[in-house]
C-alpha positions in Angstrom: 36.6 -10.1 -12.6 34.3 -7.6 -14.5 30.7 -7.5 -13.3 28.0 -7.1 -15.7 25.8 -4.2 -15.5 22.8 -4.4 -13.3 19.4 -3.1 -14.1 20.5 0.5 -13.6 18.3 3.7 -13.4 18.9 7.2 -13.0 17.7 8.5 -9.8 15.4 11.4 -10.4 16.5 15.0 -9.1 13.5 15.1 -6.7 14.8 12.1 -4.7 17.7 14.1 -3.1 16.1 17.7 -3.1 14.8 19.2 0.1 11.4 19.8 -1.4 12.0 19.2 -5.0 9.4 16.6 -6.0 6.5 17.9 -8.1 3.9 15.9 -5.4 6.1 17.1 -2.3 4.3 19.7 0.1 4.9 23.3 -1.1 5.6 25.9 1.3 2.2 27.6 0.7 0.5 24.0 1.2 2.5 23.5 4.5 1.4 26.7 5.9 -2.3 26.3 4.6 -2.8 22.7 5.6 -1.6 21.3 8.8 -0.8 17.4 8.7 -3.5 15.1 9.9 -3.2 11.2 10.5 -6.2 8.9 10.3 -6.6 5.1 10.2 -7.4 3.5 7.1 -11.2 2.2 7.0 -13.2 0.6 4.4 -12.3 -0.6 0.7 -11.7 3.2 -0.2 -9.2 3.7 2.5 -7.3 0.5 1.6 -7.3 1.6 -2.1 -5.9 5.1 -1.2 -3.2 3.4 1.0 -2.2 0.9 -1.9 -2.1 3.6 -4.6 -0.2 6.4 -2.7 3.3 4.9 -4.0 2.1 4.9 -7.6 1.6 8.7 -7.2 4.7 9.5 -5.1 7.1 7.5 -7.5 5.7 8.6 -10.7 8.7 9.4 -13.0 11.3 7.5 -11.0 12.8 4.9 -13.4 14.2 2.9 -10.4 10.8 2.1 -8.9 9.1 -1.0 -9.9 5.3 -0.8 -9.6 4.1 -3.8 -7.6 1.0 -5.4 -9.0 -2.1 -3.8 -7.4 -3.8 -7.3 -6.7 -0.9 -8.7 -5.0 -0.7 -5.6 -2.5 -4.6 -6.2 -1.8 -4.0 -9.7 -1.0 -1.0 -8.9 1.2 -3.1 -6.6 3.1 -6.1 -9.1 3.5 -6.5 -11.2 6.4 -8.2 -13.8 4.1 -5.0 -14.3 2.0 -2.0 -13.3 4.2 -1.6 -15.8 7.1 0.4 -13.2 9.1 -2.9 -12.1 10.4 -3.6 -15.2 12.2 -1.1 -14.3 14.8 -0.2 -10.5 14.1 -2.1 -7.4 14.0 -1.7 -4.3 11.9 -2.9 -0.7 12.0 -2.7 1.2 8.8 -2.5 5.0 8.7 -2.7 7.7 6.2 -1.4 11.4 6.4 -3.0 14.2 4.8 -2.4 17.9 4.2 -5.9 19.1 3.4 -7.4 16.9 0.9 -4.1 15.4 -0.5 -2.6 12.3 0.9 1.0 12.7 1.6 2.1 9.8 3.5 1.2 6.3 4.8 2.6 3.7 7.3 1.8 0.3 9.0 1.9 -0.2 12.7 2.8 -4.0 13.1 2.5 -6.1 16.4 4.1 -9.5 15.8 3.4 -11.8 18.5 5.6 -14.6 17.1 8.6 -12.1 17.1 8.0 -11.5 20.9 7.8 -15.2 21.4 10.9 -16.4 19.7 13.2 -13.3 20.2 11.9 -12.6 24.0 11.7 -8.8 23.1 8.9 -6.4 23.5 9.4 -4.8 20.2 6.8 -3.5 17.6 7.4 -2.6 13.8 6.4 -0.3 11.3 6.4 -1.0 7.8 4.8 -0.1 4.2 6.2 3.5 5.0 6.0 6.1 2.1 6.0 9.7 2.3 6.7 12.9 0.6 9.8 14.8 1.6 8.0 16.3 4.4 9.5 15.7 8.0 6.3 17.1 9.7 4.4 14.4 8.0 6.8 11.7 8.5 6.8 12.7 12.1 3.3 12.7 12.6 3.1 9.0 10.9 5.7 7.6 13.2 4.1 9.2 16.1 0.7 7.7 15.4 2.3 4.2 14.8 4.2 4.8 18.1 0.8 5.3 20.1 -0.9 2.3 18.4 2.0 -0.1 19.5 1.9 1.4 23.1 -1.4 -0.4 23.7 0.4 -3.8 23.7 3.1 -2.6 26.4 5.9 -2.5 23.6 9.2 -0.9 24.4 10.6 -0.1 21.2 9.6 0.3 17.3 11.6 -1.2 14.6 11.4 -0.9 10.8 10.7 -0.7 8.1 9.7 -4.4 8.1 6.4 -5.4 6.1 5.4 -7.5 8.1 8.5 -9.7 9.0 12.0 -10.4 8.0 10.7 -13.0 5.7 9.2 -10.3 3.6 10.3 -7.0 2.3 12.4 -5.1 4.9 15.0 -2.1 5.3 15.4 1.3 4.1 17.6 1.6 1.2 20.7 4.0 2.2 23.2 3.3 -0.3 23.3 1.6 -3.8 20.8 4.1 -5.6 20.7 3.9 -9.3 19.9 0.3 -9.5 16.4 -1.4 -9.7 15.5 -3.6 -6.8 15.5 -7.4 -7.4 12.4 -9.5 -6.6 11.1 -9.3 -3.1 13.7 -6.3 -2.3 12.6 -2.9 -1.2 13.1 0.5 -3.1 12.9 4.1 -1.7 14.4 7.7 -2.4 17.4 8.7 -0.4 15.7 11.3 1.5 13.9 8.4 3.5 17.0 8.0 5.6 16.9 11.6 6.6 13.4 11.6 7.4 14.1 8.5 9.7 17.0 10.4 11.4 15.0 13.5 11.9 12.1 11.7 13.7 14.7 10.1 16.4 15.4 6.8 14.8 19.0 5.1 15.0 20.3 2.2 13.3 19.5 -1.1 14.6 21.0 -3.3 11.9 22.3 -3.0 8.3 21.5 -5.6 5.6 23.9 -6.0 2.6 23.1 -6.8 -0.9 25.8 -8.3 -3.2 26.1 -8.6 -7.0 27.9 -11.3 -8.9 28.8 -11.9 -12.5 27.4 -15.5 -13.3 30.7 -17.0 -14.5 32.4 -20.2 -13.5 32.6 -20.3 -9.7 36.3 -19.7 -8.1 38.5 -22.7 -8.4 38.6 -23.1 -4.5 34.8 -23.4 -4.4 35.0 -26.0 -7.1 37.6 -28.0 -5.2 35.4 -27.8 -1.9 32.3 -28.6 -3.9 33.9 -31.8 -5.4 35.4 -32.9 -1.9 31.6 -32.6 -0.6 30.3 -34.6 -3.4 32.6 -37.1 -2.9 31.5 -37.9 0.8 29.5 -40.8 1.3 25.6 -40.3 1.4 25.8 -36.8 0.1 23.3 -36.0 -2.7 22.0 -32.7 -4.5 18.2 -32.7 -5.7 16.4 -30.1 -7.6 13.1 -29.1 -6.9 10.3 -31.0 -8.5 7.3 -28.6 -9.3 4.6 -31.3 -9.2 5.7 -31.9 -5.3 6.4 -28.4 -4.5 4.0 -28.1 -1.6 5.5 -31.1 0.1 9.2 -30.3 -0.8 9.1 -26.7 0.1 8.1 -27.2 3.7 11.2 -29.7 4.1 13.5 -26.9 2.6 11.8 -24.3 5.2 12.6 -26.7 8.1 16.2 -26.6 7.3 16.0 -22.7 6.8 14.2 -22.5 10.3 16.9 -24.6 12.0 19.9 -22.7 10.1 18.5 -19.3 10.9 17.2 -19.8 14.4 20.0 -17.7 16.2 20.1 -15.0 13.7 19.0 -11.6 14.6 15.4 -10.8 14.3 14.5 -14.4 12.9 11.0 -15.7 13.3 10.2 -19.2 11.8 7.7 -19.3 9.2 4.3 -21.0 9.9 3.2 -23.9 7.6 0.4 -21.5 6.3 3.2 -18.9 5.5 5.2 -21.5 3.7 2.3 -22.4 1.7 1.6 -18.9 0.7 5.2 -18.5 -0.5 4.8 -21.6 -2.4 1.9 -20.3 -4.2 3.6 -17.0 -4.9 6.8 -18.6 -6.2 5.4 -21.2 -8.4 4.8 -18.5 -11.0 8.4 -17.6 -11.1 10.4 -20.5 -9.8 13.1 -22.1 -11.8 13.3 -25.7 -10.6 17.0 -26.2 -11.4 17.8 -23.1 -8.9 15.9 -24.5 -5.8 18.4 -27.1 -4.5 18.6 -29.4 -1.6 21.7 -31.2 -0.2 20.8 -34.4 1.6 23.2 -36.4 3.9 21.9 -40.1 4.1 18.6 -39.0 2.8 18.2 -36.3 5.4 17.8 -32.7 4.2 20.8 -30.9 5.6 21.1 -27.7 3.4 19.1 -25.8 0.9 19.6 -22.8 -1.6 16.6 -21.0 -3.2 17.5 -18.7 -6.1 14.8 -16.8 -8.0 14.7 -15.1 -11.5 14.2 -11.5 -11.0 10.7 -11.5 -11.8 10.7 -7.6 -11.2 12.1 -7.5 -14.9 8.8 -8.7 -16.0 6.5 -7.0 -13.4 8.1 -3.7 -14.5 6.4 -4.2 -17.8 3.1 -4.4 -16.4 3.2 -1.1 -14.9 1.1 -2.2 -11.7 -1.9 -3.6 -13.4 -2.7 -6.8 -15.3 -5.5 -5.6 -17.1 -6.5 -2.0 -18.4 -10.2 -1.3 -19.8 -10.8 -4.9 -19.5 -8.1 -6.0 -21.7 -5.0 -8.0 -20.2 -2.4 -5.6 -21.6 -0.3 -5.7 -18.5 -0.4 -9.4 -18.5 0.6 -9.8 -22.0 3.5 -7.5 -21.3 4.8 -9.1 -18.4 4.5 -12.4 -20.3 6.5 -11.3 -22.9 9.2 -9.7 -20.7 9.3 -13.0 -18.8 11.0 -14.6 -21.6 13.9 -12.0 -21.4 14.8 -12.1 -17.7 18.7 -11.9 -17.2 19.1 -11.4 -13.6 18.6 -13.8 -10.6 18.6 -13.4 -6.9 19.9 -15.9 -4.3 17.1 -15.3 -1.7 17.5 -17.9 1.0 20.3 -20.3 1.8 21.0 -22.3 4.9 23.0 -25.3 6.5 21.3 -27.0 9.5 23.5 -27.3 12.6 25.3 -30.7 12.5 26.0 -30.6 8.9 28.2 -27.6 8.7 31.7 -27.7 7.7 31.2 -30.5 5.3 31.3 -28.2 2.3 27.7 -28.5 1.5 27.5 -24.7 1.1 30.1 -24.6 -1.5 28.4 -27.6 -3.3 25.1 -25.9 -3.7 26.7 -22.5 -4.6 28.6 -24.0 -7.6 25.5 -26.2 -8.6 23.2 -23.0 -8.5 26.1 -21.1 -10.7 26.5 -23.8 -13.1 22.5 -24.1 -13.5 22.2 -20.3 -13.7 24.9 -20.3 -16.8 23.1 -23.1 -18.6 19.8 -21.1 -18.3 21.2 -18.1 -19.7 21.2 -15.5 -16.6 24.0 -13.1 -16.5 24.0 -11.3 -13.4 23.0 -12.4 -9.8 22.3 -10.6 -6.4 22.8 -12.4 -3.0 20.5 -10.5 -0.7 20.5 -10.1 2.0 23.3 -10.8 4.6 23.7 -9.3 8.3 26.3 -6.8 8.4 27.8 -8.6 11.4 27.8 -11.9 10.0 31.5 -12.2 9.4 31.7 -15.6 8.2 28.9 -15.4 5.5 30.3 -11.9 4.4 33.8 -13.2 4.0 32.8 -16.2 2.0 30.4 -14.0 -0.2 33.3 -11.8 -1.0 35.6 -14.4 -1.6 33.2 -15.9 -4.2 33.4 -12.8 -6.3 30.7 -11.0 -4.8 30.8 -7.3 -4.5 28.7 -5.3 -1.8 26.7 -2.8 -3.7 23.5 -2.0 -1.6 22.9 -1.5 2.1 19.4 -1.5 3.6 18.8 -0.4 7.0 16.5 -1.2 9.9 15.9 1.5 12.6 14.7 1.6 16.0 13.1 4.1 18.4 12.2 3.8 22.0 8.3 4.0 22.4 8.2 5.3 26.0 8.3 9.0 25.3 4.9 8.7 23.3 1.4 9.0 24.6 -0.6 5.9 24.0 -3.5 6.2 21.3 -7.0 5.1 21.8 -7.8 1.6 21.0 -8.7 0.8 17.3 -7.6 -1.8 14.7 -7.5 -2.1 11.1 
């Protein structure tokens, strides 16, 4: 099967050069200005933290500028329910007056509760190709996490596996799909030079939106013929009541997976509010057995195709230029991402996975989508990876979660953003 071209882009030369970016610290700058790291404080500090990637990635066609207001809400304890149980420290690295990197240190108490591990996290990491600055940021995050008597630091995770996570280590030259991360190739070298090792790889697969394989159609028909099996699409007007039922299935299906933490009801509501703007009801499916939700699939239009048109801002000079550009681009989206899928224990081996896959693929064809990504799957989930490959998926990206012990870093003084 020939797969269609994905949203390709040409990684700029600076991404692989040792010190080749126009914004990367020059040798003179490094000698003149040692690295300093300070916590973020106040509105100005938060603005500097949010806007750094817009400077670092300027001219990189692979990067999708996020909407600035959405990033502000993500970092706001008023809008992001993560802050009801988690703590975050934000830090900026400077050489003289110039900001060269950023990092978030993350304490996730629900992870500690459900996984039973004393792990902290780092996320939202961005840095020039400057190993000294990267090391200073990681050391500062480590010191912050040591105050909670944690044993290791994992990341990048922003702020849980239910949000963007992982460093792209292979598959460059493609724009990221909605809610997936992007970074230049040198990030992997920075991690390795700072004492990190691989904790887990996450895989992204690409598909052509064509008729599903014959064996999958056969399994789907067998599942459909079973007594009591029905498939429902999402009713947007009831989204806030339907989505929690799907998430219950998701939490049940994923509870034994590496790093998993179930979403709270407030987090489900936040995702519902975010997804309402981009969701396609025919691509959100629930399989029920005798009226009980047993499996679900959530596929999303690749909203990044529209977000890219806004260039990070909905308004300029008081005029909704970005919003209008995004609105126009939204009508031409060709890609979709299968973002979440699960079958509850007790309902497996009934063919519900095949049933939902085929329903989603057929709906995508009717709606005019040409390409799809399934992301992500754990590298060691042999069953899911084998099925994904058999369905015609081609693994084309790898995202890596790193780990580093905390014990060797002296603790930092108290302080919280």
